[in-house]
C-alpha positions in Angstrom: -5.0 -26.9 -3.7 -2.3 -26.9 -6.2 0.2 -30.1 -6.7 2.7 -29.5 -9.2 5.4 -26.8 -9.0 6.0 -24.4 -12.1 8.1 -21.4 -11.8 6.1 -18.3 -11.2 7.1 -14.7 -12.2 10.6 -14.4 -11.1 11.3 -11.0 -9.1 7.5 -10.1 -8.8 6.0 -9.8 -5.2 3.5 -12.7 -4.4 0.9 -10.0 -3.4 0.6 -6.5 -5.1 -0.8 -3.5 -3.8 -1.8 -0.2 -5.7 -4.3 2.7 -4.6 -6.4 4.8 -7.2 -9.1 6.8 -6.8 -9.6 5.9 -3.2 -9.7 2.2 -4.0 -6.8 -0.1 -2.7 -6.3 -3.1 -4.9 -4.8 -5.9 -3.6 -3.8 -8.9 -5.8 -2.7 -12.4 -5.0 0.1 -12.8 -7.4 1.2 -16.3 -8.1 -0.7 -16.9 -11.4 1.6 -19.9 -12.5 0.4 -21.5 -9.2 -3.1 -20.4 -9.7 -2.4 -18.1 -6.8 -2.1 -20.8 -4.4 -1.0 -20.1 -0.7 2.5 -20.2 0.9 3.6 -19.1 4.2 5.7 -15.9 3.0 2.5 -15.0 0.6 0.6 -14.9 3.6 2.9 -12.6 5.6 2.9 -10.1 2.5 -1.1 -10.4 2.4 -1.2 -9.5 6.2 1.1 -6.6 5.5 -0.8 -5.3 2.5 -3.9 -4.9 4.3 -2.2 -3.3 7.3 -0.8 -1.0 4.9 -4.0 -0.1 3.2 -6.0 0.0 6.7 -3.6 2.9 7.7 -4.2 5.0 4.7 -6.9 7.6 5.2 -7.2 8.1 1.4 -8.6 4.5 0.9 -12.4 4.2 1.0 -12.7 0.4 -0.2 -10.3 -2.5 -1.0 -10.6 -4.6 -4.2 -9.2 -8.0 -3.6 -8.8 -10.5 -6.3 -6.1 -12.9 -8.1 -3.9 -12.4 -10.8 -4.5 -13.6 -14.5 -8.5 -14.1 -14.1 -8.4 -16.8 -11.0 -9.1 -16.1 -7.4 -7.1 -18.6 -5.2 -6.7 -22.4 -5.6 -5.8 -23.0 -1.7 -2.7 -24.1 -0.2 0.4 -24.9 -2.6 0.7 -28.6 -1.7 3.9 -28.8 -3.9 5.5 -26.3 -1.5 4.0 -27.5 1.7 5.1 -31.2 0.9 8.5 -30.0 -0.6 11.5 -32.2 0.5 13.5 -30.6 2.1 10.7 -28.8 3.9 10.6 -24.9 3.5 12.1 -22.7 6.0 8.8 -21.1 6.7 6.8 -24.2 7.2 7.0 -24.3 11.0 5.1 -20.8 11.2 2.8 -21.2 8.0 -0.2 -21.7 10.3 0.7 -18.5 12.2 0.9 -16.6 9.0 -2.4 -17.9 7.4 -4.1 -16.8 10.8 -2.5 -13.5 10.5 -3.6 -12.6 7.2 -7.1 -13.4 8.3 -7.0 -11.3 11.2 -5.5 -8.4 9.0 -8.5 -8.7 6.7 -10.8 -8.6 9.5 -9.1 -5.5 11.0 -9.5 -3.7 7.7 -12.0 -0.8 8.5 -13.0 0.0 5.0 -15.1 -2.4 2.8 -13.6 -5.3 1.2 -14.8 -6.3 -2.5 -13.9 -9.5 -3.7 -13.7 -10.6 -7.4 -14.4 -14.4 -7.6 -13.1 -15.3 -11.1 -13.0 -19.1 -12.1 -12.2 -20.6 -8.8 -11.7 -20.3 -4.9 -10.9 -23.3 -3.4 -10.4 -24.4 0.3 -7.9 -22.0 1.6 -8.7 -19.8 -1.3 -12.5 -20.1 -0.4 -11.8 -18.5 3.0 -10.4 -15.4 1.5 -13.5 -15.1 -0.9 -15.7 -15.5 2.1 -13.7 -12.8 4.1 -14.7 -10.3 1.7 -17.7 -8.0 2.9 -19.1 -7.9 -0.8 -18.6 -10.6 -3.1 -19.0 -10.3 -7.0 -18.7 -13.6 -8.4 -18.8 -15.0 -12.3 -21.7 -17.1 -13.6 -19.6 -20.3 -13.9 -16.9 -19.3 -11.2 -17.0 -21.7 -8.0 -16.2 -21.8 -4.4 -15.4 -24.9 -3.0 -14.8 -25.8 0.6 -13.6 -29.2 0.2 -11.4 -29.9 3.3 -13.8 -32.6 4.4 -12.3 -34.6 1.3 -9.0 -34.5 3.1 -9.9 -35.2 6.7 -9.5 -31.5 7.6 -11.7 -29.1 9.5 -11.8 -26.0 7.3 -11.4 -23.5 10.2 -10.9 -20.3 8.4 -13.7 -21.1 6.0 -15.9 -21.9 9.2 -14.6 -18.7 11.1 -16.1 -16.4 8.2 -19.1 -18.4 7.6 -20.3 -18.5 11.2 -19.4 -15.1 11.9 -21.7 -13.8 9.0 -24.2 -16.5 8.1 -26.6 -19.3 9.4 -25.1 -22.4 10.4 -27.3 -24.1 7.7 -25.4 -22.3 5.1 -21.9 -23.3 6.7 -22.9 -26.9 6.8 -24.2 -26.8 3.2 -20.7 -25.6 2.0 -18.5 -27.3 4.4 -20.1 -30.9 4.7 -20.9 -31.2 1.2 -17.6 -30.6 -0.2 -19.0 -29.5 -3.6 -18.6 -26.8 -5.8 -21.0 -23.8 -5.5 -21.1 -21.6 -8.5 -21.9 -18.0 -8.7 -25.8 -18.5 -9.0 -25.5 -20.9 -6.1 -23.5 -18.5 -4.0 -26.3 -15.6 -4.7 -29.0 -17.8 -3.7 -27.1 -18.5 -0.2 -26.5 -14.9 0.2 -22.6 -15.2 -0.2 -22.3 -13.2 -3.5 -23.9 -9.7 -3.7 -23.7 -9.8 -7.6 -23.4 -12.6 -10.2 -22.1 -11.2 -13.5 -20.8 -12.6 -16.9 -17.4 -14.4 -16.3 -15.7 -11.8 -18.3 -16.9 -8.9 -16.4 -16.2 -10.1 -13.0 -13.2 -7.7 -12.4 -14.8 -4.7 -13.9 -18.0 -5.1 -12.0 -16.1 -5.6 -8.7 -13.9 -2.5 -9.3 -17.1 -0.4 -10.2 -18.5 -1.4 -6.9 -15.4 -0.5 -4.9 -14.9 2.7 -6.5 -18.9 3.5 -5.9 -18.3 2.7 -2.3 -15.0 4.7 -2.2 -16.9 7.6 -3.4 -19.2 7.9 -0.5 -17.8 9.7 2.6 -15.3 7.5 4.2 -16.7 8.0 7.6 -19.9 6.5 6.9 -18.4 3.2 5.6 -16.1 2.9 8.8 -19.0 3.6 11.0 -21.3 0.9 9.3 -18.6 -1.6 9.3 -17.6 -1.2 13.1 -21.3 -1.0 14.2 -22.3 -4.0 12.4 -19.8 -5.8 14.2 -20.2 -4.4 17.4 -24.1 -5.2 17.3 -23.3 -8.7 15.9 -25.3 -11.4 18.0 -24.1 -14.8 18.7 -20.1 -14.5 18.8 -18.3 -13.8 15.8 -14.9 -12.2 15.5 -16.4 -9.0 17.3 -17.1 -11.4 20.6 -15.1 -12.0 23.8 -13.3 -14.9 22.3 -10.7 -14.8 19.6 -12.9 -16.2 16.7 -10.0 -17.2 14.7 -8.2 -19.0 17.5 -11.4 -20.8 18.5 -12.1 -22.0 14.9 -8.6 -23.2 14.7 -8.7 -25.3 17.6 -11.0 -27.7 16.0 -8.4 -28.2 13.2 -6.6 -31.5 13.5 -3.2 -30.1 12.6 0.0 -31.0 14.1 0.8 -28.7 17.2 3.5 -26.2 16.7 2.5 -24.7 13.5 3.3 -27.4 11.3 0.8 -27.6 8.2 1.3 -30.3 5.8 -2.0 -31.4 4.5 -2.5 -34.6 2.7 -4.0 -34.6 -0.8 -7.3 -35.6 -1.3 -7.9 -39.4 -2.4 
């Protein structure tokens, strides 16, 4: 999570979208804030995924953060601003909406984990169907240190991986580097730190070169056949995960800093 509040790139969208050679690139674009999360950024992220999901010329999504870092989690400087930002009451709905949009994306989502993916940022890395990580890049689900329940991280972990993996990441609060993530089956490939984005782009381009119908069918069938619940089950998985999060009712989300 990011505490200080330097100015970001004025006039630039907080989420960038482009399409080239069948690959839609979606970029979290708040580099001065380490691509930290705000409510408006989540609204734009949801819009971006809905936009590319509707395009028949997109065969894969490349998802990454600007300037060589993935996402540092919630922007605590913004969430704890005085006076509170106007979007704070709907921030939780915006966050969950972004995850729903990623889940609804019919084509494979390839993530490029550069440097860090922390707390809420880790959940977006875990949301990717395929993840390419740097050797020293790390993913950290550290909400336990703040007395929070890590609901979106748990939603993605338990939808795709054994409970033992979810418990290792969420109960320890530790940093897991690229090789750790590969060992746990979270990262598909681990490459040199400077080559993460290129490797992820190459993977996305390769997938996009295949007949689109195949990827659509495989992704849809995998979810339809998934046993033990998950987002494809009868319950709304993200609402179910959120029900265990000890946050104030009404969408207010003002997490405290870790001690």
